[in-house]
C-alpha positions in Angstrom: 138.5 111.2 122.0 136.6 111.9 118.9 134.4 108.8 118.3 134.9 109.1 114.6 138.6 108.3 115.1 138.3 105.3 117.3 139.9 102.2 115.8 141.0 98.9 117.4 144.2 97.0 116.6 142.3 93.7 117.0 139.7 92.0 119.2 142.0 91.7 122.2 142.7 95.5 122.1 139.0 96.1 121.8 138.3 93.8 124.8 140.8 95.6 127.0 139.5 99.0 126.1 135.9 97.8 126.7 136.9 96.2 130.0 138.2 99.6 131.2 134.6 100.9 130.9 133.2 98.1 133.0 135.5 98.2 136.1 132.5 98.9 138.4 131.5 95.2 137.8 134.9 93.8 139.0 134.5 91.1 141.6 130.7 91.4 141.4 128.2 88.6 141.0 128.4 88.7 137.2 128.7 86.4 134.2 130.2 87.5 130.9 128.5 85.9 127.9 130.2 86.0 124.6 128.5 85.7 121.2 130.8 83.3 119.2 132.9 83.4 117.5 134.1 87.0 117.1 132.9 88.0 120.5 135.0 85.5 122.4 138.4 87.2 122.3 136.7 90.5 123.4 134.8 88.8 126.2 137.8 86.8 127.4 139.6 90.1 128.2 136.6 91.5 130.0 136.0 88.3 132.1 139.7 88.2 133.1 139.7 91.9 134.0 136.5 91.7 136.0 137.4 88.4 137.6 134.2 86.7 136.7 133.2 83.6 134.7 132.9 83.5 130.9 130.2 81.5 129.0 128.7 81.6 125.6 125.3 82.5 124.2 125.0 80.7 120.9 122.7 82.3 118.4 122.2 81.0 114.9 120.9 83.0 112.0 118.2 81.6 109.8 118.9 82.7 106.3 116.4 83.0 103.5 116.4 79.9 101.2 117.1 82.0 98.1 119.5 84.3 99.8 121.2 82.9 102.9 122.8 86.2 103.7 119.4 87.7 104.2 118.3 86.9 107.8 114.7 85.8 108.3 115.5 85.7 112.0 117.6 83.9 114.6 117.3 81.1 117.1 119.0 80.6 120.4 120.4 77.3 121.6 117.5 76.9 124.0 115.0 77.2 121.1 114.0 80.9 121.6 113.1 82.0 118.1 112.7 85.6 116.7 111.6 85.8 113.1 110.1 88.2 110.6 106.6 86.8 110.5 105.7 88.6 107.3 108.6 86.8 105.5 107.8 83.5 107.1 104.2 83.5 105.8 105.6 83.4 102.3 107.9 80.4 102.8 107.4 76.6 102.9 106.7 75.6 106.5 108.4 72.2 106.2 111.5 73.9 104.9 111.5 76.3 107.8 110.9 73.6 110.4 113.9 71.6 109.0 116.1 74.7 108.9 115.2 75.6 112.4 116.1 72.1 113.6 119.4 72.2 111.6 120.4 75.5 113.3 119.5 74.1 116.7 121.7 71.1 116.1 124.6 73.3 115.0 124.2 75.4 118.1 124.4 72.2 120.2 127.4 71.0 118.2 129.3 74.3 118.9 128.6 74.1 122.6 129.9 70.6 122.7 132.9 71.5 120.6 133.8 74.7 122.5 132.9 73.7 126.0 132.7 69.9 126.0 128.9 70.1 126.4 129.0 71.9 129.8 125.6 73.3 130.8 125.3 77.1 130.3 125.9 79.2 133.3 122.6 80.6 134.7 122.1 84.3 134.7 119.4 84.1 137.4 119.9 86.9 139.9 123.3 87.8 138.4 124.6 90.7 136.4 124.6 89.4 132.8 127.2 91.1 130.6 126.6 90.3 126.9 129.6 90.9 124.6 130.3 90.8 120.9 133.0 92.3 118.7 130.6 95.0 117.5 127.0 95.6 116.6 125.5 96.7 113.2 121.8 96.0 113.2 121.9 94.3 116.5 119.4 91.5 115.5 121.6 88.7 116.9 122.3 90.5 120.1 118.6 91.2 120.5 117.9 87.4 120.5 120.6 87.0 123.1 119.1 89.6 125.3 115.7 88.0 125.1 117.2 84.6 126.0 119.0 86.0 129.0 116.0 87.9 130.2 114.0 84.7 130.5 116.5 83.7 133.2 115.6 86.7 135.4 119.0 88.3 135.9 119.5 91.1 138.3 120.8 93.3 135.5 121.5 93.0 131.7 124.4 94.9 130.3 125.3 94.9 126.6 128.9 95.7 125.9 130.5 96.1 122.5 133.5 98.0 121.1 131.5 99.8 118.4 127.9 100.4 117.5 125.9 102.7 115.2 124.1 105.5 117.0 120.5 104.3 116.2 121.3 100.7 117.3 122.9 102.0 120.6 119.8 104.2 121.2 117.5 101.1 120.7 119.5 98.9 123.1 119.7 101.6 125.7 115.9 101.3 126.0 116.0 97.5 125.7 118.6 96.7 128.5 119.7 98.1 131.8 122.9 99.4 130.5 124.5 99.7 127.0 128.3 100.3 126.9 130.4 101.0 123.8 133.9 102.3 123.3 132.7 104.1 120.1 129.3 105.2 118.9 130.3 107.1 115.7 128.0 109.7 114.1 128.4 107.9 110.8 128.6 104.2 110.8 130.5 102.8 107.9 128.4 99.7 107.4 130.7 97.0 108.6 132.2 96.3 112.0 135.5 95.2 110.4 136.0 98.8 109.2 136.9 99.8 112.8 139.6 97.1 113.2 143.1 97.0 111.8 142.9 93.2 112.1 139.5 91.6 111.8 140.6 88.1 110.9 137.9 85.5 111.4 138.1 83.7 114.7 138.5 80.0 114.3 136.9 77.2 116.3 140.4 76.2 117.6 140.9 79.8 118.9 137.6 79.7 120.7 138.4 76.4 122.4 141.9 77.6 123.4 140.4 80.7 125.0 138.1 78.7 127.1 140.9 76.3 128.1 142.9 79.3 129.4 145.4 79.3 126.6 146.4 82.0 124.1 145.3 84.8 126.4 146.7 88.2 126.8 147.3 88.9 123.2 149.2 85.6 122.4 146.5 84.2 120.1 147.0 83.9 116.4 144.5 86.7 115.7 147.3 89.0 117.0 149.7 88.0 114.1 150.3 90.6 111.4 
């Protein structure tokens, strides 16, 4: 299939198509880690198809105080921090310390909300499959990879429905395996471009997916 023509109906469709590329990990000692919230419906399909557990890696972006959409960096729920040091040097340190703590608290709140505060599944000695609904710059996924690597997994696999070519090339060097359904020659700037339905995933949908409900395309994100 011409990669330029690849589109997904929604995240469930993307997850099923991605799972078909990961069948070699079926019934293996693997854990699928979703980046919430958009990565959860994709990862749920993969975890079900591979018959392996599903967990979250919660990464919080740290936005610039004058432009929150501009990411200074990101922090994982265990405190792992990746920041642009040159930008940080120009900011108030007290503000940054407070913002870092706020994002850590939000990560903890989300784990409690989504999983009832269950401890994260360890990746130690396992095949860690990290999943999102797509990658653009890959900055958030990079933090997730660094977090998982500290647990010494047997293998790190990053799996996404769509990725720009340069980002895919960078991750292919960063992890043991990078898997994507589509790596278009020209990336149109936004992951949502490649989906017919890219409705934002709600907290309630994430909780339902972890409780075993609304699977197999029955969730509200499938509604037209």
